C-alpha positions in Angstrom: -72.5 174.7 121.4 -75.0 172.8 123.4 -76.3 173.0 127.0 -76.6 169.2 127.2 -74.3 167.6 129.9 -71.5 165.6 128.3 -72.0 161.9 128.7 -68.5 161.0 127.3 -65.4 162.5 128.8 -62.0 161.8 127.2 -59.1 162.2 129.5 -55.5 162.2 128.4 -52.9 160.3 130.3 -49.7 162.4 130.4 -47.0 161.2 128.1 -44.5 163.2 130.1 -45.0 160.8 133.1 -46.6 163.4 135.4 -49.5 162.5 137.7 -52.9 162.2 136.0 -55.5 165.0 135.6 -56.7 165.8 139.2 -60.4 165.3 138.2 -59.8 161.9 136.7 -60.7 160.0 139.8 -64.0 161.9 140.2 -64.9 161.4 136.6 -64.2 157.6 136.8 -66.2 157.3 140.0 -69.3 158.6 138.3 -68.9 156.5 135.1 -70.8 153.5 134.1 -68.4 152.7 131.3 -64.6 153.2 131.0 -62.7 152.6 127.7 -59.0 152.5 127.4 -55.8 150.6 126.6 -55.0 147.8 129.0 -52.1 149.8 130.6 -54.4 152.7 131.2 -57.2 150.7 132.7 -54.7 149.0 135.0 -53.4 152.3 136.2 -56.7 153.9 137.1 -58.8 152.8 140.1 -62.2 151.8 138.8 -65.5 151.7 140.8 -67.0 148.3 141.6 -69.3 147.1 138.8 -68.1 149.6 136.3 -68.1 148.2 132.7 -64.8 148.4 130.8 -63.8 148.0 127.2 -60.1 147.3 126.4 -59.1 149.1 123.3 -58.1 147.0 120.4 -60.2 147.4 117.3 -61.7 150.8 117.6 -65.2 150.2 116.1 -66.6 148.0 118.9 -65.5 150.5 121.5 -67.1 153.4 119.7 -70.3 151.4 119.3 -70.3 150.8 123.1 -69.8 154.6 123.7 -72.7 155.5 121.3 -74.9 153.0 123.1 -73.9 154.5 126.5 -74.8 158.0 125.4 -78.2 156.8 124.1 -78.8 155.2 127.5 -77.7 158.3 129.4 -74.8 156.4 130.9 -71.7 158.5 131.7 -68.6 157.2 130.0 -64.9 157.9 130.3 -62.3 157.3 127.6 -58.7 157.0 128.7 -56.2 158.0 126.0 -52.5 158.7 125.6 -51.4 162.3 125.7 -53.6 164.8 123.9 -56.6 162.8 122.6 -57.4 165.6 120.1 -53.9 165.3 118.5 -54.0 162.3 116.1 -56.1 160.7 118.7 -59.5 159.2 119.4 -61.5 162.5 119.5 -61.8 162.7 115.7 -63.2 159.2 115.5 -65.7 159.9 118.3 -67.0 163.1 116.6 -67.3 161.2 113.3 -69.7 158.8 115.2 -71.8 161.7 116.3 -70.4 162.0 119.8 -69.5 165.4 121.2 -67.1 164.6 124.1 -65.7 166.7 126.8 -61.9 166.5 126.3 -59.3 167.0 129.1 -55.9 166.9 127.3 -52.5 166.1 128.7 -49.0 166.5 127.3 -48.8 164.7 123.9 -46.1 162.2 123.1 -44.7 164.6 120.4 -44.4 167.5 122.9 -42.8 165.1 125.4 -40.3 163.8 122.8 -39.2 167.2 121.8 -38.9 168.2 125.5 -36.8 165.2 126.3 -34.4 166.1 123.4 -34.3 169.8 124.5 -35.5 171.2 121.2 -38.2 173.6 120.2 -40.8 172.3 117.8 -42.7 175.4 116.6 -41.1 174.7 113.1 -41.9 171.0 113.1 -44.4 169.1 111.0 -46.2 166.2 112.7 -47.3 163.2 110.7 -48.7 159.8 111.6 -47.9 156.3 110.3 -50.2 154.8 112.9 -52.8 152.7 111.0 -51.8 154.5 107.8 -49.4 154.1 104.9 -45.9 154.9 105.9 -45.0 156.3 102.5 -46.3 159.9 103.0 -44.8 160.2 106.5 -41.4 158.9 105.1 -41.5 161.5 102.3 -42.2 164.2 104.8 -39.0 163.2 106.6 -37.2 163.3 103.3 -38.5 166.8 102.5 -38.6 168.8 105.7 -36.0 169.7 108.3 -38.0 168.8 111.4 -40.7 166.1 111.4 -42.3 164.1 114.2 -43.7 160.7 113.3 -46.3 158.8 115.3 -45.4 155.2 114.7 -46.9 151.8 114.8 -45.5 148.2 114.7 -44.1 147.7 111.2 -44.1 151.5 110.6 -41.6 152.7 113.1 -38.0 153.8 113.6 -36.4 150.9 111.8 -38.6 151.3 108.7 -38.1 155.1 108.7 -34.4 154.7 109.0 -34.2 152.2 106.1 -36.2 154.6 103.9 -33.9 157.5 104.7 -30.8 155.9 103.1 -29.3 158.6 101.0 -30.8 161.5 103.0 -28.7 163.4 105.5 -30.8 163.1 108.7 -30.6 162.3 112.4 -33.3 160.5 114.3 -34.4 160.8 117.9 -36.4 157.7 119.0 -38.4 158.1 122.2 -39.6 154.8 123.5 -42.2 154.2 126.3 -42.5 157.9 127.2 -43.6 158.6 130.8 -43.0 155.0 132.0 -40.2 153.3 134.0 -38.8 151.9 130.8 -38.6 155.2 129.0 -35.6 155.5 126.6 -34.6 158.3 124.3 -31.9 157.4 121.7 -30.3 159.7 119.1 -29.0 157.8 116.1 -28.5 157.8 112.3 -31.0 156.3 109.8 -28.6 153.4 109.3 -28.4 152.9 113.1 -32.2 153.0 113.5 -32.7 150.5 110.6 -30.3 148.0 112.3 -32.1 147.9 115.7 -35.3 146.6 117.2 -37.4 149.3 119.0 -40.0 149.0 121.7 -43.6 150.1 121.1 -44.9 152.6 121.5 -42.3 155.0 120.3 -42.1 158.4 118.6 -39.5 159.4 116.0 -38.1 162.8 115.5 -36.5 163.2 112.1 -34.1 166.2 112.1 -32.0 167.8 109.4 -29.4 169.6 111.5 -25.8 169.2 112.4 -24.9 166.7 115.1 -24.4 168.1 118.6 -20.8 168.4 119.9 -21.8 166.2 122.8 -24.3 163.4 122.7 -26.3 161.8 125.5 -24.8 158.7 127.1 -27.5 156.5 125.6 -27.1 157.9 122.1 -26.2 155.6 119.2 -22.8 156.7 117.9 -22.8 154.6 114.6 -21.0 156.3 111.7 -23.0 158.5 109.3 -24.6 156.9 106.3 -22.5 156.4 103.2 -23.1 159.0 100.5 -22.5 156.4 97.7 -25.1 153.7 98.1 -27.9 152.6 100.4 -25.7 149.8 101.8 -22.4 151.7 101.7 -21.3 150.0 98.4 -20.7 151.9 95.2 -23.6 151.9 92.9 -23.4 150.3 89.5 -22.8 152.5 86.4 -20.7 155.1 88.3 -23.7 156.5 90.1 -23.0 158.5 93.2 -25.4 160.0 95.7 -24.9 163.3 97.4 -27.0 164.5 100.3 -26.4 167.9 102.0 -28.5 170.0 104.2 -27.6 173.7 104.5 -29.9 176.5 105.5 -33.2 174.6 105.0 -36.3 176.6 105.3 -37.5 176.7 109.0 -40.7 178.5 109.9 -44.0 177.9 111.5 -45.6 176.9 108.2 -43.0 174.4 107.0 -45.3 172.7 104.4 -47.0 175.9 103.1 -46.5 177.3 99.7 -43.4 179.6 99.4 -43.8 183.3 99.8 -42.1 184.0 96.5 -44.4 181.6 94.6 -43.3 179.2 91.9 -42.6 179.1 88.2 -39.8 181.5 89.1 -37.8 183.3 86.4 -34.7 181.7 85.0 -32.6 184.3 86.8 -33.6 182.7 90.1 -31.4 179.8 89.3 -27.7 179.4 88.3 -27.6 177.5 85.0 -25.2 176.8 82.2 -25.7 177.8 78.5 -29.5 178.4 79.1 -29.9 174.7 80.0 -32.9 175.3 82.2 -36.7 174.6 81.8 -38.3 177.9 81.0 -40.6 179.5 83.5 -43.7 179.1 81.3 -43.0 175.4 80.8 -42.0 174.9 84.4 -45.4 176.3 85.5 -47.3 173.6 83.6 -44.8 170.8 84.5 -45.0 171.5 88.2 -48.8 171.7 88.0 -48.9 168.3 86.3 -46.5 166.7 88.8 -48.8 167.7 91.7 -46.1 168.1 94.4 -47.2 168.2 98.0 -46.1 167.1 101.4 -46.0 163.3 101.6 -45.1 162.8 97.9 -41.8 161.9 96.3 -40.8 163.4 92.9 -38.0 162.3 90.6 -36.4 165.0 88.5 -34.6 163.0 85.8 -32.2 165.0 83.6 -32.3 167.7 86.2 -29.8 170.2 84.7 -30.1 173.2 87.0 -32.6 171.4 89.3 -35.2 174.1 88.8 -38.2 171.7 88.4 -37.2 169.6 91.4 -36.5 172.6 93.5 -39.9 174.1 92.8 -41.5 170.7 93.8 -39.5 170.9 97.0 -40.8 174.4 97.7 -44.3 173.0 97.6 -43.5 170.4 100.2 -42.5 167.3 98.2 -39.5 165.1 98.7 -37.2 165.3 95.6 -34.5 163.2 94.0 -32.6 165.0 91.2 -30.9 162.7 88.8 -28.2 164.2 86.5 -25.6 162.4 84.4 -23.2 165.4 84.2 -21.0 165.4 87.4 -20.3 169.1 86.9 -24.1 169.8 87.3 -24.4 168.3 90.7 -22.7 171.2 92.6 -24.9 173.6 90.6 -28.1 171.8 91.7 -27.0 171.8 95.3 -26.2 175.5 95.2 -29.6 176.3 93.7 -31.3 174.1 96.3 -29.5 175.8 99.1 -30.3 179.3 97.7 -34.0 178.4 97.9 -33.6 176.7 101.3 -34.8 173.3 100.3 -33.2 169.8 100.5 -32.9 168.0 97.2 -31.2 164.7 97.1 -28.8 164.7 94.1 -27.9 161.4 92.3 -25.1 161.7 89.7 -25.2 159.1 87.0 -26.6 158.1 83.7 -30.2 156.9 83.6 -31.5 154.2 83.4 -28.9 152.7 85.7 -29.0 155.6 88.1 -32.7 154.9 88.7 -32.3 151.3 90.0 -31.6 152.2 93.6 -34.1 155.0 94.0 -37.3 154.7 96.2 -40.6 154.5 94.4 -41.8 157.9 93.2 -45.3 159.4 93.1 -44.5 161.3 90.0 -41.5 161.7 87.6 -40.3 164.5 85.4 -38.3 163.4 82.5 -36.4 166.4 81.1 -34.0 164.5 79.0 -32.3 161.2 78.2 -34.3 159.9 75.3 -36.7 156.9 74.9 -34.6 154.5 77.0 -35.0 156.7 80.0 -38.7 157.2 79.5 -39.1 153.4 79.1 -37.2 152.8 82.3 -39.3 155.3 84.2 -42.5 153.8 82.9 -41.3 150.4 83.9 -41.4 151.6 87.5 -45.1 152.4 87.1 -45.3 155.7 89.0 -48.8 157.2 89.0 -47.8 160.2 86.9 -45.0 160.8 84.3 -44.4 164.3 82.8 -41.9 164.6 79.9 -40.8 167.6 77.9 -39.8 167.2 74.3 -38.3 169.8 71.9 -37.8 167.4 68.9 -41.0 166.9 66.9 -40.0 163.4 65.7 -39.8 162.1 69.3 -43.4 163.0 70.2 -45.1 160.0 68.5 -42.8 157.3 69.8 -43.0 158.8 73.3 -46.8 158.8 73.2 -46.8 155.2 71.9 -44.3 154.1 74.6 -46.4 155.5 77.5 -49.6 154.1 76.1 -48.1 150.7 75.7 -47.0 150.9 79.4 -50.7 151.5 80.4 -50.7 155.2 80.7 -53.4 157.6 79.5 -51.5 160.3 77.7 -52.3 164.0 77.0 -50.0 166.6 75.5 -49.8 170.3 74.8 -47.3 172.4 72.9 -46.2 175.5 74.6 -44.9 178.4 72.6 -44.4 181.6 74.6 -43.4 185.1 73.4 -41.9 187.5 75.9 -41.9 191.2 75.8 -38.5 192.7 74.9 -37.4 196.3 74.5 -36.4 197.8 71.2 -34.3 201.0 70.7 -36.4 204.1 70.9 -38.8 202.8 73.5 -40.6 200.3 71.3 -41.5 196.8 72.4 -41.3 193.5 70.5 -42.3 189.9 71.2 -39.3 187.5 71.5 -40.3 183.9 71.0 -39.0 181.1 73.2 -38.4 177.7 71.8 -41.7 175.7 71.5 -41.8 172.6 73.8 -44.3 169.7 74.0 -45.3 168.6 77.5 -46.6 165.1 77.7 -48.5 163.9 80.8 -49.0 160.2 81.4 -51.4 159.1 84.1 -51.9 155.5 85.2 -55.6 154.7 85.6 
């Protein structure tokens, strides 16, 4: 804390369209410099002779504000909504400024209010001036996500990236203005339209309302067979279902029950499941987190993908056995996560999938591993039980440009014997290979 008078005041302009902060006029009257977007500068009466900077590139505006503080010139920054919420306050503090902040209703709060929904269980991400990939993966992973958009990283691009995921989008354009419009649509509907900037996207995994607003988009739901509604080659089908997804006020936090769960936490057939000890290392190597997309190839029961989803990642589970798909969905629902299930044989089943951040290969042989490596994800983790497959797998990954490390896991679990004695029961040894692209 400091007793110095603030020389920079950041005032939020309400995204809900209400009148501006009552003290704004007094703050501007005493300012020697006012910084803001063109629409904000035009809406606020400025004193004669007051210098202005119209926001475009941020660096020149920050330099002017730093110079104004050094000169003792009071400055005001006009910003949208809450300036401390993915706003200019962080950048000002990074430049050594300690502004006085007067917040208004943020665009995210206004968008949820317009749609009549609570948002204490929502995750807010930004694609404004950032890579869209992490924000898109958050939408794929979580049941309620608000995305702050930018030209080229908005509702159309988000809608296109959600093909295969069961979601609804609420697009709020020009909030608080005479041209405000709030549209509820499908991902396919969003991808097919042009949207006005600025806009906010709410991505929701919840059933459609029985009634929809008059301006809602009523396009049919996305096909569950292919991104464009056509059947995929090789008999591949995509199933997306959302039931009972985890909803709490820490939606991207680690799960209460932890991970590397016992095999009994999953329904599985004939013990076809990655053992907990192996799963612990595999999940650690995959590095799942909010904003990343993981492929679980040869998913079986889906245990690896589900535990990645529990840690916030978006997950696609690929399994060639059609009978396993309902099992994966039941396991995902039991753990309250959304895992997209693709039924089909790899490599063909991988052709339509969005680019992953990491891939687990739990089966399928060298052709599958080669197809995964050809997509060049940053990390590949593979488990091998057959010793004769280890050398070729290492050679394959190295030839594809990956640095490879491996470990053999051989665990022995406590087991009871008659009479109260205890023995060690060995599990099958497994080799875990990790390939990392430099």
